N, C-alpha and C positions, 0 to 999 in steps of 0.2 A: 547349424551350417548346414550346406545345401545339398540336394542327392547328386550322385554321380550325373554326370554329363552324356555316359554312353554306357555300354556294357551292360551287364546283369544289373536288375534292382531285385534284392530281395526283401518280402512283405514285410517279416519282423524287423531284423536287423538293420536294414536302411528305412522303410516306410516309417515303420513303428517308433525307430528311435528317433526319427525325424518329428515324429509327433510327441514326443513325448513321454512316450513309451519305454518299458523294457525290451530287449533283443528278442526275448523269447512269449512275450504277451500275444494273444490272439489278437487277429485286426480281419474286419470284413472290409473289404473293398469297395462296397458299394455305400460305406456308413458316410457321414456327413464330413468328417475330418478329413479322409482321406479324397473325398469329393473336392472337397476343397484346395487342398492341397495341388490337387491335380491340375484343377482349374476346370472341372468337368461336371457341373451340377446334375448330368442327369444322362440315360444312355451309358453305352458300353464304355470302359477303360482299360486302356492298352496301359500293360501293368509297366513295360520300360518307357513306351514313344512318351507317354503321359505325362513320367513324373520324371523325367531328365530334367537335370537342374535345379529341381523345383526345391525352393525352402519352405518351412512354417513360418518365417520370422519376415518382415520388409522393412526397410532402412528408409529413414526419410531423415535430413538437413536443414533446417529452419537458418535462411541465410540475413532476410530481412525482417527490421521492426514490426512488429503484430500489438495491436491496441484488441483487446477484450479477445484472447483469441480461444473459439472452443474448438477443441483439439480433433475431435473424431470429424466436422465439418470439413477442417481443413486438409483432415489424411483422404477422406475422401475427394474430394477435390482435386489430391494431388497421386491418385493413382492405385488407392491402397485398398485392398479386395476387402476390406470389411470383415474379416475372418481371421487372418493371420496376426502373427506378436508384432504389434507394432514397437520399433526401434526408433527413437525420434533424438535427435541431436540439436543442442541451440548451438550457435558458432558463438565462439566470443567477441563482443563488442556488439552484441545483436541486443535488445528489448523488448521482452515481451510486457505490456505495461498496460495498466484500467486509466481511465478517467474519471470513474462509476466507482461510490464506495458498496453497491450494489451488487455488482459485478466484478472477478474475479481476472485478476492480467491475462492467467490461463484457465478454464475451465476443463476439466476431465471426466466426461459424461457419456451415456449412452454405454453401448454395445462392442465391448474387447473380447471376444472369443477366447483368443490366444493370448492374450495378456498386452502390457503396455509399460513402457522405458523410455523416461526421460532423463537425456543426457544433458545437463546444463554446462555450460561454460561461459555464460554471458548474464545477464540480470532479468529478473522475474519478479515484478514489482506490483503491489498494490498502491492502493490510488490513497492520497492522505484526506484527513477529515479534516473541512473547514473550520475558521475560528470561529467562536460564538459573536454575536454583535453585541452593538450597545445602542438602543432607542432610547430617544426621549420620550418619557411619559408611555411610556410600553410597559406592561406587568406581564407580556409572556415570557414568562422564565426559561421556557422550552429553546426559545432563539439564543439565549446566551450562556447553556453550555455547548460547550466544545462539539462538534460532530466526530464521531468515530471516524477509523482508519478501515480501510476496506483489504480483504485478503490477497494475497498473492497468487496460490493455487488453490482451487477447489474442487476437491475429488467427488464424482458419482461411483466410481469403482476401486478397485483396489490398484494402485499402482505403484513401480519402483521407481525409486527417483535418485538419480545419482548428482550431484552439488560438486562440480571438480574445483580443485583451487584454484582462487581469481576469479570465482561466479557467486552471484548474490541472489539467494530468494528472501524477499523483504516485504512485509506488511506494510500499509500503510500507516503513517502517525496517527495520532489522534489531537484535534484543533484543540487549542487553548480556550480556556473559559473565560467569556466577556469578564469588564469591569463594571457591570449592571448599568444603572439609569440614573441618572439625575432630575428628578422634575420637577422639584421647587421654581424654578428657578429658567431663566431663557435655554441659557446654555446646559448642555448636560455632562461635558466633561468628564467624559466614562470610556475609556480605552479599552479596544475588542482583542480578541483572542487572535495569536499567530495560528497559521495553517500550519496541517500535518506535513511531514516527509512523506512526497509521494507526491507533489502537487496541489495539495488543500488552498484554497482559497483566506488570505486573512481575512477575519470580522469587520465590515464597515461600523463607521460610527457617524449617528445619525446627531446631527446638532440644528442650526438654522438651515444646514445643508448637509450632503449625504458627502462623508471622506472615505472615500474607497479603500478598502483591505489591498493588500499586496497580492498581483495573481499567482498562482502555483506555477515554479518552473516546468518547460517542456523539460524533455527527456535527455538527460546529461546537464540542465542546466538548473541554477538557482531560481528561486521565487523572486520577485521584486518586493519594493517596500512599501510599505501602506502609507499614508498622506495623511495630513495634519494641519492644524491654522492654530494661531494665536501667540502670544507674546510665551516664549520659553516651547514651546510646540505641545499644550496641554490638551489638546483635542487629537488626540493621538488614534490611528488604526493599526490593526497588525500587518504583520507580513506575511508574504506566499511562503510555503513551504516549498521545498526545490526537488529535485528528482536528480541527485547526485549522490555517490555510493564509494565512501562511506558516510561523507558530509560533516560540512559545521552547522551548528545552528546559528541564526540571527540575531544579535541582540534584540534586547527588547527596549522602548522609549524610554527615555528618562528627563529631566527636568534638567535644560540648558539656553541659553541664550537664542541658538541657534535654531529653533523651530525641530529640536528633536526629539519629541516625545511618539513617532512614528517609529512600529515595529520593524526591524529591519526583514528584508527576504533571508531564508538560509539554503543553504546548499542540501541539507536537512529540515528539521523543523524551523515555523518562521518565529521574529518575534512578537510576542505581544505589545501592543499599543497603551501609552500611558496616557489617562486622563484627568489625573489629579492634579489639583492647582495646591501650594503652599507659601507659604512664604518665605521659604529656604531658597538661595539662589546657588546653595553648595550641588554637590553631586550625590549620588546613590548612597546611603538604600531610600532617600524620601523621595517617593514618588515613582516606582520604578514598574517597567513591563517587565514579564518574564521573558528569559532568554530562551530560543528554540532548544531543544536539543539533538546534539550530535550523534552521528550514527545510529544506537539504537540504545541511546539514554533519554529518560523520560523528559518534556517540555517542564522549564522551573517555573515555580510559582509566582505570581507578582507580590511586591511587596506596599502593603500601604500603612500609613500611622494613623491612628483613629483615635489616639489618647485626647486629642482636643486642650493639649498644653499647649499655652505658648503658641508661636505661628508656625509651628511644624506640621500642622496635623495636616493630612489630606482631605481637600475637600471632594473630589471626585473618585474616580476607582480607577484601577489598573488592568489588562487583559494577562491571562496567563500566556507562556510558550507554547508553540505547536510542540508536539512530541518527536523526538526521531524515528526511525525506520521501525516499525511494531512495536512501538512504546506513547503511553498515554501522556495528554495535553497537560500544561499546568493550570493550574488553578486561580482565576480570576477574582479579585474582591473588590468592594466598593468603599469609597470613603465616607467621611463621615456625613456629610450633608444629603446622601439619600436617603428614602422611605427607611432604608433597613441596613443601618451603619454597620460595617464589617461584614456584611453579608458577602457568600464565596458562591461561585458558579465554576462546576469541576470542568477540567478538560475531559476529550473525548478519550475512549480508549483504543489502545494500539489494533490494528490488522492483524489477523492469523499470517504468519507464512504460508501452513499448508491446512485448510478446513477440512479436515476430514468424512464430516457430514456422515458418520457411523461407518466409513470406509478403512483402510489400513493402507499406510504408507510404509514401503519397505527404503530406508534411504542411508545414503552411505556417501562416502567424499568428505575432502577436508575445504570445502565452499565454505562461504558467511551464509549464516541463516537469521534474520532479526524477525523476529514473531512468535506466537507461540503454533505448535505443531498440535493441534487437538479436532 
């Protein structure tokens, strides 16, 4: 609480307590903490006049969406003195978000001498990983593995975080793994992975041309569907991950007469594309891309039949679904006619809700958290 605005001010019972000491603790008026509280960095300090109404904390309210927010930079630009305890409130319906898996939505680092407390009433969300790609005649397996999601909050100092009811702190979902590639023939027929929750892009499929994966959703919106071509849609790209909380995953691509092999965009994880072709004209489980994870659930693995019995085996491969918030993407699997029948490519791991980086977070509140705190 603030010091009195008039009358006598006691060194220990008023100034000392405001600085977090006991009322009987000794205090030097010229020390750094009292000078910072008084706003007098050097020279004489008037015990009453310079301390009237002063507080050891400053309060700030974030009322508009912020992308990849560095909290210390933001606070200094908005009048923080660089020393007092920072009490920060995020208003309802406000998004603190990231479009980079390597940068958290909210970064709390640098010097906070008085400490920092975040009260979240909105949405703090990491970026989802992109789905694995399906390249024709490409042996680079790294591009076929789903990309990992990014963190919602990254700490460089200790912090207190209150996540109130109706609010969310969510790491990005991992991208789904690719269905591989199919090099012996002209067409690759290999579906790609769905994008993870938090705006992950669905993986594209390269055949004679590139069939684009679905784009990630804007804040509060679903991702878009992947594209495809071919009879029954057997050359499908992954759907994009959305930025809806809690969000529903997009359906994976499947065999059908209406070019339905593309992965659907999701409010959370995007669906994996279907790249396999088989003799069946029926419905799943033959040739199915994984459905994206809803809320904090993992993306589904693709289904591929490689028994080479009758006419139901899958010649290409199918992509895994993108992970829901803070969850891993599903596994993609190659079909019978690729260079490694039955080979799999894993989905990316889910992003952390709070990346501690060796620091501590004191957490409370009944809001929802998706992803690890570690």
